[in-house]
C-alpha positions in Angstrom: 0.0 0.0 0.0 1.4 3.4 -1.0 1.6 6.2 1.5 1.9 9.9 0.8 3.5 12.6 3.0 1.8 16.0 3.0 4.0 18.8 4.3 2.8 22.3 5.0 4.8 25.3 6.2 3.8 28.8 7.1 6.2 31.6 7.9 5.3 35.0 9.1 6.7 37.7 11.4 4.2 39.3 13.9 5.0 42.2 16.2 3.8 42.6 19.7 0.9 44.9 18.7 -0.3 42.4 16.2 -0.1 39.5 18.7 -1.7 41.5 21.6 -3.9 44.1 19.8 -5.7 44.8 23.1 -2.4 45.9 24.7 -2.5 43.1 27.3 1.0 41.8 26.4 3.4 40.7 29.1 6.4 42.9 30.0 9.2 41.8 27.7 7.3 39.0 25.9 9.2 35.8 25.2 8.8 32.8 22.9 7.0 31.0 25.6 4.5 33.8 26.0 3.7 33.5 22.2 3.4 29.7 22.6 0.9 30.3 25.5 -1.0 32.8 23.5 -1.4 30.4 20.6 -2.6 27.7 23.0 -5.0 30.1 24.6 -6.5 30.8 21.2 -7.1 27.1 20.5 -3.8 25.9 19.1 -1.9 26.4 16.0 -4.5 25.1 13.6 -7.2 27.4 15.0 -4.7 30.3 14.9 -3.8 29.7 11.3 -7.5 30.1 10.4 -8.6 32.8 12.9 -5.5 35.0 12.3 -5.6 34.5 8.5 -2.0 33.2 8.5 -2.7 31.0 5.5 -2.4 34.2 3.4 1.2 34.6 4.6 4.2 33.0 2.9 3.4 29.3 2.8 4.5 26.3 1.0 3.1 22.8 0.7 4.1 19.6 -1.0 3.1 16.0 -1.5 5.7 13.2 -1.7 5.6 9.5 -1.8 6.4 8.1 1.6 8.5 5.0 1.8 9.9 3.3 4.9 
């Protein structure tokens, strides 16, 4: 049985005002703060849709998977 690997990558740069538009950002935000924000908003898949990140630079591919 053949298997196929689907890969999807999105890359964007968001500033503090975009991530925390209500101004409720932590003092000196860290990577962990952004991870927690993404989790708070339902996880990466929800954030991709809700924040319209699919419109950013993205790339996807399909390859045959063999192991």
